[in-house]
Kinemage of the C-alpha trace (Angstrom):
@kinemage 1
@onewidth
@group {chain A} dominant
@subgroup {mainchain}
@vectorlist {calphas} color= white
{ca unk a 1} P -122.709 -133.249 -31.518
{ca unk a 2} L -121.439 -130.357 -33.651
{ca unk a 3} L -121.113 -128.091 -30.610
{ca unk a 4} L -119.581 -130.857 -28.503
{ca unk a 5} L -116.880 -131.331 -31.140
{ca unk a 6} L -116.233 -127.586 -31.269
{ca unk a 7} L -115.836 -127.538 -27.496
{ca unk a 8} L -113.365 -130.431 -27.661
{ca unk a 9} L -111.398 -128.689 -30.427
{ca unk a 10} L -111.248 -125.534 -28.298
{ca unk a 11} L -109.148 -127.362 -25.698
{ca unk a 12} L -107.139 -129.563 -28.083
{ca unk a 13} L -105.953 -126.747 -30.344
{ca unk a 14} L -103.855 -123.759 -29.235
{ca unk a 15} L -104.328 -121.756 -27.113
{ca unk a 16} L -106.750 -124.093 -25.286
{ca unk a 17} L -104.215 -126.916 -25.027
{ca unk a 18} L -101.706 -124.515 -23.466
{ca unk a 19} L -104.286 -123.482 -20.853
{ca unk a 20} L -104.764 -127.157 -19.975
{ca unk a 21} L -101.011 -127.788 -19.893
{ca unk a 22} L -100.373 -124.856 -17.553
{ca unk a 23} L -103.214 -125.911 -15.252
{ca unk a 24} L -101.919 -129.500 -15.128
{ca unk a 25} L -98.418 -128.226 -14.348
{ca unk a 26} L -99.865 -126.122 -11.537
{ca unk a 27} L -101.652 -129.139 -10.104
{ca unk a 28} L -98.460 -131.242 -10.287
{ca unk a 29} L -96.373 -128.606 -8.512
{ca unk a 30} L -98.930 -128.077 -5.766
{ca unk a 31} L -99.227 -131.855 -5.300
{ca unk a 32} L -95.434 -131.957 -4.977
{ca unk a 33} L -95.519 -129.414 -2.164
{ca unk a 34} L -94.221 -126.614 -4.379
{ca unk a 35} L -97.108 -124.271 -3.721
{ca unk a 36} L -95.476 -121.093 -5.060
{ca unk a 37} L -94.647 -122.621 -8.432
{ca unk a 38} L -98.079 -124.236 -8.619
{ca unk a 39} L -99.869 -120.937 -8.006
{ca unk a 40} L -97.725 -119.296 -10.685
{ca unk a 41} L -98.721 -121.909 -13.255
{ca unk a 42} L -102.400 -121.674 -12.286
{ca unk a 43} L -102.233 -117.880 -12.588
{ca unk a 44} L -100.622 -118.182 -16.020
{ca unk a 45} L -103.335 -120.631 -17.089
{ca unk a 46} L -106.061 -118.267 -15.879
{ca unk a 47} L -104.486 -115.276 -17.618
{ca unk a 48} L -104.098 -117.123 -20.909
{ca unk a 49} L -107.652 -118.435 -20.664
{ca unk a 50} L -109.120 -114.977 -20.085
{ca unk a 51} L -107.050 -113.523 -22.939
{ca unk a 52} L -108.261 -116.177 -25.366
{ca unk a 53} L -112.030 -116.112 -24.852
{ca unk a 54} L -114.332 -113.875 -26.854
{ca unk a 55} L -116.260 -112.907 -23.715
{ca unk a 56} L -113.198 -110.755 -22.926
{ca unk a 57} L -111.771 -109.917 -26.359
{ca unk a 58} L -115.127 -108.832 -27.802
{ca unk a 59} L -115.521 -106.232 -25.070
{ca unk a 60} L -112.117 -104.757 -25.873
{ca unk a 61} L -112.653 -104.786 -29.640
{ca unk a 62} L -116.243 -103.514 -29.474
{ca unk a 63} L -115.090 -100.462 -27.534
{ca unk a 64} L -113.137 -99.497 -30.662
{ca unk a 65} L -115.507 -100.630 -33.410
{ca unk a 66} L -118.501 -98.893 -31.846
{ca unk a 67} L -116.886 -95.525 -31.296
{ca unk a 68} L -117.677 -94.050 -34.720
{ca unk a 69} L -120.947 -95.010 -36.455
{ca unk a 70} L -121.146 -95.690 -40.167
{ca unk a 71} L -122.027 -92.371 -41.877
{ca unk a 72} L -125.642 -91.918 -42.910
{ca unk a 73} L -124.504 -89.764 -45.822
{ca unk a 74} L -121.267 -88.930 -47.630
{ca unk a 75} L -122.525 -85.495 -48.680
{ca unk a 76} L -119.866 -82.834 -48.253
{ca unk a 77} L -116.921 -85.159 -48.792
{ca unk a 78} L -114.414 -84.075 -51.420
{ca unk a 79} L -112.151 -87.140 -51.469
{ca unk a 80} L -111.602 -90.661 -50.167
{ca unk a 81} L -108.540 -91.500 -48.089
{ca unk a 82} L -108.028 -95.219 -47.596
{ca unk a 83} L -105.310 -96.646 -45.354
{ca unk a 84} L -103.556 -99.898 -46.149
{ca unk a 85} L -103.463 -102.654 -43.549
{ca unk a 86} L -100.953 -105.285 -44.572
{ca unk a 87} L -99.887 -107.292 -47.605
{ca unk a 88} L -97.732 -110.245 -48.634
{ca unk a 89} L -95.249 -109.974 -51.481
{ca unk a 90} L -94.398 -112.602 -54.111
{ca unk a 91} L -97.677 -114.508 -53.703
{ca unk a 92} L -99.458 -115.390 -56.983
{ca unk a 93} L -102.779 -114.024 -58.151
{ca unk a 94} L -104.692 -113.441 -61.380
{ca unk a 95} L -102.786 -110.308 -62.372
{ca unk a 96} L -99.234 -110.701 -61.090
{ca unk a 97} L -97.626 -111.210 -57.718
{ca unk a 98} L -98.331 -109.836 -54.270
{ca unk a 99} L -101.609 -109.743 -52.348
{ca unk a 100} L -103.231 -107.364 -49.917
{ca unk a 101} L -104.002 -108.852 -46.502
{ca unk a 102} L -107.538 -109.428 -45.297
{ca unk a 103} L -107.912 -106.054 -43.556
{ca unk a 104} L -106.482 -104.181 -46.554
{ca unk a 105} L -108.680 -106.066 -48.966
{ca unk a 106} L -111.864 -105.141 -47.115
{ca unk a 107} L -110.834 -101.497 -47.023
{ca unk a 108} L -110.042 -101.262 -50.724
{ca unk a 109} L -113.112 -103.106 -51.935
{ca unk a 110} L -115.202 -100.511 -50.081
{ca unk a 111} L -113.022 -97.640 -51.308
{ca unk a 112} L -113.406 -98.838 -54.894
{ca unk a 113} L -117.187 -98.940 -54.507
{ca unk a 114} L -117.193 -95.469 -52.984
{ca unk a 115} L -115.098 -94.043 -55.792
{ca unk a 116} L -117.269 -95.572 -58.504
{ca unk a 117} L -120.476 -94.297 -56.872
{ca unk a 118} L -119.316 -90.803 -55.936
{ca unk a 119} L -116.615 -89.976 -58.490
{ca unk a 120} L -114.392 -88.696 -55.685
{ca unk a 121} L -110.606 -88.941 -56.012
{ca unk a 122} L -108.999 -91.695 -53.940
{ca unk a 123} L -105.854 -91.156 -51.908
{ca unk a 124} L -104.142 -94.455 -51.113
{ca unk a 125} L -101.833 -94.267 -48.116
{ca unk a 126} L -99.387 -96.988 -47.141
{ca unk a 127} L -95.898 -98.132 -47.987
{ca unk a 128} L -93.646 -101.074 -47.253
{ca unk a 129} L -93.245 -101.923 -43.579
{ca unk a 130} L -91.330 -105.210 -43.747
{ca unk a 131} L -89.182 -106.804 -46.423
{ca unk a 132} L -91.660 -109.654 -46.882
{ca unk a 133} L -94.773 -107.486 -47.016
{ca unk a 134} L -94.291 -105.685 -50.306
{ca unk a 135} L -95.347 -102.124 -51.030
{ca unk a 136} L -98.943 -101.973 -49.813
{ca unk a 137} L -99.862 -98.792 -51.656
{ca unk a 138} L -98.628 -100.027 -55.018
{ca unk a 139} L -100.470 -103.323 -54.601
{ca unk a 140} L -103.643 -101.420 -53.747
{ca unk a 141} L -103.345 -99.212 -56.854
{ca unk a 142} L -102.927 -102.296 -59.005
{ca unk a 143} L -105.955 -103.967 -57.431
{ca unk a 144} L -108.200 -100.932 -57.890
{ca unk a 145} L -107.028 -100.526 -61.488
{ca unk a 146} L -107.862 -104.159 -62.200
{ca unk a 147} L -111.307 -103.569 -60.687
{ca unk a 148} L -111.866 -100.737 -63.154
{ca unk a 149} L -110.921 -97.574 -61.278
{ca unk a 150} L -109.331 -94.998 -63.603
{ca unk a 151} L -105.668 -94.262 -62.970
{ca unk a 152} L -106.240 -90.499 -62.969
{ca unk a 153} L -108.702 -90.822 -60.063
{ca unk a 154} L -106.066 -92.321 -57.734
{ca unk a 155} L -103.332 -90.575 -55.789
{ca unk a 156} L -100.655 -92.768 -54.233
{ca unk a 157} L -98.767 -92.021 -51.040
{ca unk a 158} L -96.524 -95.046 -50.516
{ca unk a 159} L -93.992 -93.894 -47.909
{ca unk a 160} L -96.018 -94.346 -44.708
{ca unk a 161} L -95.164 -97.185 -42.335
{ca unk a 162} L -97.656 -96.513 -39.546
{ca unk a 163} L -100.875 -94.617 -38.873
{ca unk a 164} L -99.122 -91.463 -37.693
{ca unk a 165} L -97.204 -91.279 -40.970
{ca unk a 166} L -100.401 -92.103 -42.893
{ca unk a 167} L -102.022 -89.011 -41.415
{ca unk a 168} L -99.063 -86.682 -41.947
{ca unk a 169} L -98.395 -87.729 -45.542
{ca unk a 170} L -102.070 -87.850 -46.516
{ca unk a 171} L -102.665 -84.409 -45.019
{ca unk a 172} L -99.844 -82.981 -47.127
{ca unk a 173} L -101.351 -84.558 -50.254
{ca unk a 174} L -104.806 -83.208 -49.405
{ca unk a 175} L -103.487 -79.682 -48.941
{ca unk a 176} L -101.579 -79.801 -52.224
{ca unk a 177} L -104.857 -80.431 -54.019
{ca unk a 178} L -107.003 -78.077 -51.908
{ca unk a 179} L -108.998 -80.971 -50.443
{ca unk a 180} L -110.187 -80.710 -46.859
{ca unk a 181} L -113.052 -83.121 -46.160
{ca unk a 182} L -112.040 -86.693 -46.938
{ca unk a 183} L -113.918 -89.862 -46.187
{ca unk a 184} L -111.494 -91.805 -44.019
{ca unk a 185} L -111.781 -95.478 -44.937
{ca unk a 186} L -110.155 -98.041 -42.673
{ca unk a 187} L -111.080 -100.979 -40.446
{ca unk a 188} L -113.660 -100.175 -37.770
{ca unk a 189} L -111.228 -101.088 -34.988
{ca unk a 190} L -108.627 -98.765 -36.522
{ca unk a 191} L -110.864 -95.708 -36.990
{ca unk a 192} L -110.304 -94.207 -33.474
{ca unk a 193} L -106.516 -94.215 -33.847
{ca unk a 194} L -106.667 -92.925 -37.421
{ca unk a 195} L -109.050 -90.106 -36.475
{ca unk a 196} L -106.750 -89.033 -33.649
{ca unk a 197} L -103.745 -88.633 -35.937
{ca unk a 198} L -105.650 -86.945 -38.777
{ca unk a 199} L -107.098 -84.421 -36.343
{ca unk a 200} L -103.580 -83.757 -35.063
{ca unk a 201} L -102.739 -82.758 -38.652
{ca unk a 202} L -105.611 -80.271 -38.744
{ca unk a 203} L -107.821 -82.530 -40.883
{ca unk a 204} L -111.375 -83.398 -39.771
{ca unk a 205} L -112.320 -86.412 -41.911
{ca unk a 206} L -115.664 -88.148 -42.114
{ca unk a 207} L -115.045 -91.538 -40.440
{ca unk a 208} L -116.024 -94.404 -42.722
{ca unk a 209} L -115.476 -97.664 -40.791
{ca unk a 210} L -115.321 -100.931 -42.753
{ca unk a 211} L -113.937 -104.442 -42.176
{ca unk a 212} L -115.997 -105.031 -39.030
{ca unk a 213} L -114.943 -108.059 -36.980
{ca unk a 214} L -117.937 -108.146 -34.643
{ca unk a 215} L -121.679 -108.147 -35.184
{ca unk a 216} L -122.804 -104.728 -33.864
{ca unk a 217} L -126.329 -105.996 -33.157
{ca unk a 218} L -125.263 -108.978 -31.052
{ca unk a 219} L -123.218 -107.718 -28.155
{ca unk a 220} L -124.523 -109.890 -25.328
{ca unk a 221} L -122.782 -112.968 -23.958
{ca unk a 222} L -124.946 -116.033 -24.567
{ca unk a 223} L -124.246 -119.732 -24.315
{ca unk a 224} L -120.902 -121.447 -23.871
{ca unk a 225} L -119.161 -120.340 -27.071
{ca unk a 226} L -117.909 -116.982 -25.695
{ca unk a 227} L -116.095 -118.901 -22.951
{ca unk a 228} L -114.292 -121.390 -25.204
{ca unk a 229} L -110.647 -120.426 -25.846
{ca unk a 230} L -109.714 -119.714 -29.448
{ca unk a 231} L -106.873 -118.242 -31.457
{ca unk a 232} L -109.341 -115.805 -33.049
{ca unk a 233} L -110.251 -114.349 -29.665
{ca unk a 234} L -106.585 -114.054 -28.722
{ca unk a 235} L -105.928 -112.229 -32.006
{ca unk a 236} L -108.868 -109.882 -31.410
{ca unk a 237} L -107.522 -108.961 -27.988
{ca unk a 238} L -104.059 -108.375 -29.467
{ca unk a 239} L -105.568 -106.101 -32.138
{ca unk a 240} L -107.442 -104.083 -29.520
{ca unk a 241} L -104.359 -103.760 -27.307
{ca unk a 242} L -102.271 -102.644 -30.284
{ca unk a 243} L -104.799 -99.915 -31.106
{ca unk a 244} L -104.873 -98.576 -27.553
{ca unk a 245} L -101.080 -98.638 -27.300
{ca unk a 246} L -100.842 -96.936 -30.696
{ca unk a 247} L -103.037 -94.083 -29.494
{ca unk a 248} L -100.452 -93.284 -26.803
{ca unk a 249} L -97.969 -92.035 -29.422
């Protein structure tokens, strides 16, 4: 019964309900002898359906998350560079206002653990992209300080608005301090794009993927769930498409 209910929800909630609506519209138009319009609606329904199932989105996202394996060792690293990934300003929390988004939070929890275990300096890269997002770098510094990381172990670069600027500004900061082999901490899906731009700056970081969205040990399509439309799958496909488009810069 649990799985039956989940299947029903998949077609009642967006985007499933929109797939149904487009298919019904296609049927109505074809029944009314408007074949061209009907085919258009059916095609739109099929496209939306394919874009919103994990059987498709997981393939796109896995091609990014699996490109760089988690490092077996951090030996040889002289610093940690962690990239921000979104925040929301003016939202309450235990130590003020403003919160890092889910992707950012996963990155900085791991960066904090790395810093405490290795003693390496942490370079935080990310600024304010939108008026409502707040300054991501400053929020990250505050979070790490509240978690116990010493202020003198953090270096803040809070002017970057995208990954290309992250790489350029972080590279300048690394060179100023004679650092050349950073651990690059960011979401697994974001690592390929980040590595491309850091290499363009003459920096060869050690990729340190975190914030995985897929189980790396379960990559086969089984059962009906991968074929049920969901907003999560649509978001995963959008994330993957954004990364590939971003690498064209």
